[in-house]
N, C-alpha and C positions, 0 to 999 in steps of 0.2 A: 697725815701729816708734818712733815721734819721739818727739826728748822725752830728758828725766832722767828713770833710772824711781821713782818714790814711794821712800821706801825709811822703812822701821821710824824713831819716833821711840822716842829713850830709855827709854820706860816700855812698851813693846810690845817693843821686843829685846829689854827682859829682860824680862817675862807667860813671850813667846816663849820663850828661852831656859828661861825653869825650868820651860816644860813637853815640851819638848824633852828634857829631862832624867825629867826624873815618865816621859814616854812612853818610853822607854830605860829606867830606870835601876829604875823596877816590876812592870814584868816581867822578869825577869834576875832580881830578886829573890824573888821571886814560885816562881818555876820555883828554885830555888836552894836554896828552906824544902820544894816538895815534893819536891825529887829526893834530896834527901836523905835528911827523914822518913818520906815515900810512893815513889817508885821513878817517880816517874809527871811530866810537866809540869805546866806552866802552865792549857797549850789539856786534854788530860786531862781534867785536873780537868774543864775548865767545861763541857769535853765530858758529861759520864757526872753533872755537877751538874745542866744541864740536862734531859734528864732522868727524873732523880731529882723535880727534878720537881712534872716532867705523872705526871699521878692514875697512867696509864695504864701514865706510862714506856714511852713506845713514840711513837716521829718521824723522824714522814718526812727522809730526809736533807736531801733540799734546804732543807727547812726551815732540819734541821738547821746544817746550811755558814753558812742565813745570819745567825740565829740569834747565832756561835759567830764568824760574819767570818771563816767557812774559803771558802775555794773544794772545788769536791765532790773533788775533785783530792785534797789533802792528807786529806780529812775519815776518803773513802771506804781511804785508806791505812791510816790511823788507826784507823778498820775490822776490816781487819782483823786486825792487832795482839791489839785490843781481840776478837774470840772466838776468838784462840785463848789470850787470858786468860781467855777461861768468864765475859766482863764482858757482851760487848752478843750476841743475835743479828741475825742480818737473814734480811728472806725481800721478800716480792714485795707491793706491797699490792694487801687483797684487791679494793678500791675500785678501784686505778687499774693492771697492771702494770705503768706505764710509771715508773710511782714503786717506792723500797725503802717496809724501814721495817726502822726498829733498833728493839727492845725492847733496855730494860741488865733485867741479868739481877740473883737474887740477892746471888752474889756480885761484880755490877759495884754493885748497891747499900748491903754490904755494904765493897765501895771505899771510893766517896767518901763514907759515913755515916764509914770511920773518920781520912781527911785532911781531912775538913772541918774538925773541932776549932783542929788548931794552923794548918788553912787561913787561920781567918777567923780567928785569932789573932794575925796577924798584916798581911794585910789592916787591919782594925781596930788596927793597930799606925801600918802610914806613911800609910794616907789619914786614916782617920780620928782617931785619939788627937792631928794636931797644929793639929786647927781644934776654934774650938770648933762650940754647932750650929746660929745662924746663919749661920756661912760654908759648915758644910753643906749650909745649905737654895741659898746664894747658890749654892755650887762648885757643886750638884745642880741650877742651872737654868742657869746660860755653860755650865757641859760638857752639856745635852743639848744646847740652841740648835746648842751646836762639830759635838756626832753627825751632829746631816738635818738641816745642809751635807756632813760629813763622806758620810756615805750616799747621799745624793742625788745628789752628783758619783757617789759611785761607783754608783749606780743606771746612769746612761751613760757606762759603760768605752766 
């Protein structure tokens, strides 16, 4: 590499620092609330919530891992814990035995439903409370573009 680095300008540096605060601090605050109120992490909640949003409450673990921005090994470890809690069942996909399906049980659905109100209030307070509806739309557009770029680069691991 030749020449000097192309540094961030002052405005970009401020945006970057604010984004870092959100990326690092927001999950910590969501974890803190869910651990205190429900004894689960934000990641655990997000996995159960994803399953609860599907009519059958069933998904291939590989698809669930992608949707929850997780690795397969991390999700598999969580599924073992969830099975011990009675929150999910796992079984081979009847359409393709190379895949494993996870189904959120009635007990798992009750857990995510009990966790949801305080979690949603925390998200509303931390993410949507500080911005106007117009700012929310702009934020949504910007984050979708950033997320697409990040996903594209992750896919090329």
